[in-house]
C-alpha positions as CSV (number, residue, x, y, z in Angstrom):
1,M,0.3,0.0,0.0
2,V,3.1,2.0,0.6
3,L,4.4,1.7,-2.3
4,K,1.5,2.5,-4.2
5,W,0.9,5.9,-2.6
6,L,4.7,6.4,-3.3
7,V,4.3,5.2,-6.7
8,A,1.6,7.9,-7.3
9,F,3.4,11.7,-5.9
10,A,6.5,10.4,-7.6
11,C,4.2,10.3,-10.4
12,V,2.5,13.7,-9.9
13,G,6.2,14.5,-8.1
14,A,7.7,13.9,-12.8
15,I,4.7,15.8,-14.0
16,I,4.2,18.5,-11.9
17,P,7.3,20.2,-13.0
18,L,6.1,19.7,-16.7
19,G,2.8,22.1,-16.4
20,I,4.9,24.5,-15.4
21,H,6.5,27.6,-17.2
22,Q,7.6,30.9,-18.1
23,I,6.3,34.0,-19.7
24,P,8.7,36.6,-20.2
25,E,7.9,40.6,-20.3
26,G,6.8,41.7,-23.2
27,H,5.0,38.5,-24.0
28,V,1.7,36.9,-23.8
29,G,0.8,33.4,-23.4
30,I,-1.5,31.6,-25.4
31,Y,-3.1,28.4,-24.5
32,Y,-4.6,25.3,-26.8
33,R,-6.2,22.3,-25.6
34,G,-6.6,19.3,-27.7
35,G,-5.6,21.6,-31.2
36,A,-8.5,24.7,-30.3
37,L,-7.1,27.9,-28.8
38,L,-8.4,29.0,-25.9
39,T,-10.0,32.2,-24.7
40,S,-7.7,32.3,-22.1
41,M,-3.9,34.3,-21.7
42,T,-1.8,34.5,-19.3
43,A,0.3,37.4,-18.8
44,P,4.4,37.2,-17.7
45,G,6.0,35.6,-14.7
46,Y,5.1,31.6,-13.8
47,H,2.2,29.7,-14.4
48,V,0.7,26.4,-14.5
49,M,-1.0,24.2,-17.1
50,I,-1.7,20.9,-17.8
51,P,1.2,19.2,-19.1
52,F,0.2,16.8,-22.6
53,L,-3.5,18.2,-22.8
54,T,-2.6,21.8,-22.8
55,S,0.6,23.7,-24.5
56,V,1.8,27.0,-24.4
57,K,2.6,29.3,-26.8
58,I,4.3,32.4,-26.7
59,V,3.6,35.7,-28.5
60,Q,5.3,39.0,-28.4
61,T,3.3,42.1,-27.8
62,T,5.8,44.6,-27.6
63,L,8.0,46.4,-30.6
64,Q,9.7,43.9,-32.8
65,T,11.6,44.1,-36.3
66,D,10.7,41.3,-39.4
67,E,13.4,41.9,-42.1
68,V,12.3,40.1,-45.4
69,K,14.6,39.2,-47.1
70,N,15.9,38.7,-50.9
71,I,12.7,40.0,-52.9
72,P,12.8,40.3,-56.3
73,C,11.4,43.0,-58.5
74,G,10.9,43.7,-62.2
75,T,10.7,46.8,-63.3
76,S,7.5,47.8,-66.0
77,G,10.6,47.6,-68.6
78,G,11.7,44.0,-67.4
79,T,15.0,44.1,-66.0
80,M,15.1,42.5,-62.6
81,I,16.5,43.8,-60.2
82,Y,16.1,42.4,-56.0
83,F,15.9,44.3,-52.9
84,D,18.8,42.6,-50.4
85,K,16.4,43.4,-47.0
86,I,13.3,45.3,-46.1
87,E,12.5,46.1,-42.4
88,V,9.3,46.1,-41.2
89,V,8.8,47.8,-38.0
90,N,5.5,46.8,-36.2
91,I,3.9,46.2,-33.2
92,L,0.6,43.8,-32.4
93,N,-2.0,45.6,-29.6
94,R,-2.4,42.8,-26.6
95,D,-6.1,42.7,-26.8
96,A,-6.0,41.7,-30.3
97,V,-4.0,38.8,-30.0
98,I,-6.5,36.0,-30.1
99,D,-7.9,36.9,-32.9
100,I,-5.4,37.4,-35.2
101,V,-3.7,33.9,-33.9
102,R,-7.1,32.4,-34.2
103,N,-7.4,33.7,-38.1
104,Y,-3.7,33.7,-38.9
105,T,-1.9,31.6,-36.2
106,V,1.2,32.9,-34.1
107,Y,3.2,33.2,-37.3
108,Y,0.4,35.7,-38.5
109,D,3.4,38.0,-39.6
110,R,4.8,35.2,-42.4
111,T,0.5,36.1,-44.0
112,L,0.6,39.1,-43.3
113,I,4.1,41.0,-43.2
114,F,6.7,38.9,-45.1
115,D,3.8,38.2,-48.2
116,K,2.7,41.2,-48.6
117,I,6.2,42.8,-48.6
118,H,6.5,40.8,-51.9
119,H,3.9,41.1,-52.8
120,E,3.5,45.4,-52.8
121,V,7.4,45.5,-54.2
122,N,6.6,43.6,-56.9
123,Q,3.3,45.8,-57.7
124,F,5.2,49.0,-57.6
125,C,8.3,48.1,-60.0
126,S,6.0,47.0,-62.2
127,V,4.6,50.1,-62.5
128,H,7.6,51.9,-62.4
129,S,11.1,52.4,-65.2
130,L,14.4,51.5,-63.5
131,Q,15.7,54.5,-62.9
132,E,12.9,55.9,-61.2
133,V,12.3,52.1,-58.6
134,Y,16.8,53.1,-58.3
135,I,16.4,56.4,-58.4
136,D,14.3,58.8,-58.7
137,L,11.3,57.4,-56.4
138,F,13.8,55.0,-54.4
139,S,13.4,57.3,-51.4
140,S,9.8,57.4,-51.4
141,I,9.0,53.0,-51.6
142,D,9.5,52.7,-47.4
143,D,6.4,55.5,-47.2
144,H,5.0,53.4,-49.8
145,L,5.2,50.4,-48.2
146,K,3.8,51.4,-45.2
147,R,0.6,53.3,-46.2
148,T,-0.4,50.2,-48.1
149,L,0.7,47.6,-45.4
150,Q,-1.6,49.2,-42.8
151,T,-4.5,49.8,-44.8
152,D,-4.8,46.3,-46.0
153,L,-3.9,46.0,-41.8
154,N,-6.5,47.4,-40.8
155,D,-8.8,45.5,-42.6
156,L,-7.6,42.2,-42.7
157,A,-5.9,42.1,-38.9
158,P,-6.6,45.0,-36.7
159,G,-4.7,45.2,-33.5
160,L,-1.6,45.0,-36.2
161,Y,0.4,48.1,-36.4
162,I,2.9,49.3,-38.7
163,S,5.6,51.8,-36.9
164,S,8.3,52.6,-40.2
165,V,9.6,50.2,-43.0
166,R,13.8,50.8,-43.9
167,V,14.3,49.7,-47.4
168,T,17.7,49.2,-49.0
169,K,18.9,50.2,-52.0
170,P,18.0,47.3,-54.5
171,K,21.0,45.2,-56.5
172,I,21.1,45.9,-60.3
173,P,23.3,43.6,-62.6
174,E,26.6,44.7,-63.5
175,A,26.6,46.6,-66.3
176,I,23.4,49.0,-65.7
177,R,25.5,49.4,-62.1
178,R,28.4,51.0,-64.0
179,N,26.6,53.4,-66.6
180,Y,24.6,54.6,-63.2
181,E,28.0,55.1,-61.5
182,T,29.6,56.5,-64.5
183,M,26.5,58.5,-64.7
184,E,26.7,59.5,-60.4
185,Q,29.9,60.8,-61.4
186,E,29.8,63.1,-64.2
187,K,26.7,64.4,-62.4
188,T,29.3,64.8,-58.9
189,Q,31.6,66.6,-61.5
190,Y,29.4,68.7,-62.6
191,M,27.8,69.6,-59.5
192,I,31.3,70.4,-58.2
193,T,32.3,72.8,-61.5
194,T,29.1,74.4,-61.0
195,A,29.4,75.1,-57.3
196,H,33.1,76.4,-57.9
197,Q,31.6,78.7,-60.8
198,K,28.7,79.5,-57.7
199,V,31.6,80.4,-55.7
200,V,33.8,82.2,-58.3
201,E,30.5,84.9,-58.8
202,K,29.7,85.1,-55.6
203,E,33.1,86.6,-54.8
204,A,33.3,88.5,-58.0
205,E,29.8,89.7,-56.8
206,T,31.4,90.5,-53.1
207,D,34.5,92.2,-54.2
208,R,32.0,93.6,-56.6
209,R,29.9,95.4,-53.5
210,R,33.5,95.7,-51.7
211,A,34.3,98.0,-54.5
212,V,30.4,100.0,-54.6
213,I,31.0,100.5,-50.8
214,E,33.7,101.7,-50.9
215,A,33.0,104.3,-53.8
216,E,29.8,105.4,-51.5
217,K,32.2,105.9,-49.3
218,L,34.6,108.2,-50.9
219,A,32.2,110.1,-52.5
220,Q,30.2,110.2,-49.0
221,V,33.0,111.6,-47.4
222,A,34.1,113.8,-50.5
223,K,30.7,115.4,-50.2
224,I,31.4,115.8,-46.7
225,Q,34.5,118.2,-47.3
226,Y,33.0,120.0,-50.6
227,E,29.6,121.1,-47.6
228,Q,32.8,121.8,-45.1
229,K,34.4,123.9,-47.0
230,I,31.5,125.4,-48.9
231,L,30.2,126.3,-45.0
232,G,33.9,127.5,-44.1
233,K,33.5,129.5,-46.8
234,E,30.7,130.8,-46.1
235,S,32.0,131.6,-42.6
236,E,34.3,133.4,-44.1
237,K,32.3,135.3,-46.4
238,R,29.9,136.4,-44.0
239,I,33.2,137.0,-41.1
240,A,34.4,139.4,-43.8
241,E,30.5,140.7,-44.5
242,I,30.6,141.9,-40.4
243,E,34.8,143.1,-41.1
244,A,33.4,145.6,-43.7
245,E,30.6,147.0,-41.8
246,M,31.9,147.3,-38.5
247,H,34.8,149.4,-40.6
248,L,32.6,151.0,-42.1
249,A,30.8,151.6,-39.2
250,R,33.9,153.4,-37.5
251,E,35.0,155.3,-40.5
252,R,31.6,157.3,-40.9
253,S,31.6,157.4,-37.5
254,L,35.1,159.1,-38.2
255,A,33.7,161.2,-40.4
256,D,30.9,162.4,-39.0
257,A,33.5,162.6,-35.9
258,N,35.6,164.9,-38.2
259,K,32.6,167.2,-40.0
260,Y,31.7,167.9,-36.6
261,K,35.1,169.1,-35.4
262,S,36.0,171.0,-38.3
263,D,32.3,172.3,-38.8
264,T,32.2,173.4,-34.5
265,E,36.0,175.0,-35.0
266,A,34.3,176.9,-37.9
267,E,31.9,178.2,-36.1
268,S,34.4,179.1,-33.1
269,N,36.3,180.7,-35.8
270,K,34.0,182.9,-37.4
271,L,32.5,184.1,-33.8
272,K,36.4,184.8,-33.2
273,L,36.9,187.0,-36.6
274,T,36.7,190.5,-34.6
275,P,38.8,193.1,-34.6
276,E,40.3,193.2,-31.0
277,Y,40.9,189.0,-31.3
278,L,42.0,190.1,-34.8
279,Q,44.7,192.9,-32.8
280,W,45.3,190.8,-30.4
281,S,46.4,187.6,-32.2
282,M,48.8,190.6,-34.6
283,Y,50.6,191.3,-31.0
284,Q,50.7,187.7,-30.3
285,A,52.7,186.9,-33.5
286,L,54.9,190.1,-33.7
287,A,55.5,189.3,-29.6
288,Q,57.2,185.4,-30.8
289,N,58.5,186.3,-33.7
290,T,62.1,186.4,-32.8
291,K,63.3,188.1,-36.6
292,V,64.8,191.9,-36.6
293,Y,64.1,194.3,-38.9
294,F,66.3,197.0,-40.1
295,G,65.2,200.3,-41.8
296,N,63.1,203.7,-41.3
297,S,60.6,202.7,-42.9
298,I,60.0,200.2,-40.5
299,P,57.1,202.3,-37.9
300,N,55.3,202.5,-41.0
301,I,54.1,199.1,-40.9
302,F,53.1,199.5,-37.6
303,T,51.3,202.9,-38.0
304,S,49.6,202.3,-41.3
305,D,48.0,198.5,-39.6
306,M,46.9,201.4,-37.2
307,K,45.1,204.1,-38.7
308,F,43.5,201.1,-40.8
309,D,42.3,200.0,-37.6
310,D,41.1,203.8,-36.5
311,Q,39.8,204.3,-40.3
312,V,37.1,201.3,-38.9
313,Q,36.2,201.9,-37.0
314,K,34.8,205.0,-37.3
315,R,32.8,203.7,-40.5
316,K,31.2,201.8,-37.6
317,Q,29.6,203.9,-35.8
318,P,26.9,205.5,-36.4
319,T,27.0,209.6,-37.4
320,T,24.8,212.1,-35.7
321,A,22.5,213.9,-36.8
């Protein structure tokens, strides 16, 4: 009896570890029982299931990158090229895990992403030329793929979102690649020549502007100096006019003073012309004369003048009746 219990405990001890499993962070656990998908879903951590009857699948619910490699692409001109790798960054919503896995299995990305990338790339290449795919429209391929993928996923698998698409440069036939490299070298050389020409033109324009600025500066300096000379001459002219006016006023004042002096002296002399003053003046002159005259007629000079003066006085006296 004891042996049976020991065997039973041993079987249980061996089976229980088979039912313990771990769900890592960023993932969820979904369960199959008898091949049917159960609706239960477990979060990260340790969980227990019935061994042999139930199986667990781990589904990632964080950002993941799916790499689609070696994608053939036939252009509208018939040239076959290959995209070495296209990376699709996507994320699955936790609430949509059961529905998407039920419809597309746990390998849903093979159907919804890998196959769709092949299809969309071929659709794009079939309506564009090699020049457009390789050069002109290459920068827009990733946006085109992201947009078309997300549009289809919104209808087929709501809850699966495309974050970004990265497309590598496609591989083209070697002969065509050499032609493109030659064209690129010529284009680069042309761009270098054009850039050098623009630099030369810019330098010439800079020199021209510098010369114009220098000429304008010299012209402004000359204008200022000319205006300063004009102002200086006008100041000198005004000063000369003021000095002339002052000199004229001074001369006029002197002339008026001299005229007044002459008039005053004339008026004074006129008042002095009396017989008494004239006689007094004669005596003053005789007294100041240092010459000595000799001869018999000397007294007659004075006596004749005295007689003449007496006759003048008599004429001035009024006659009596």
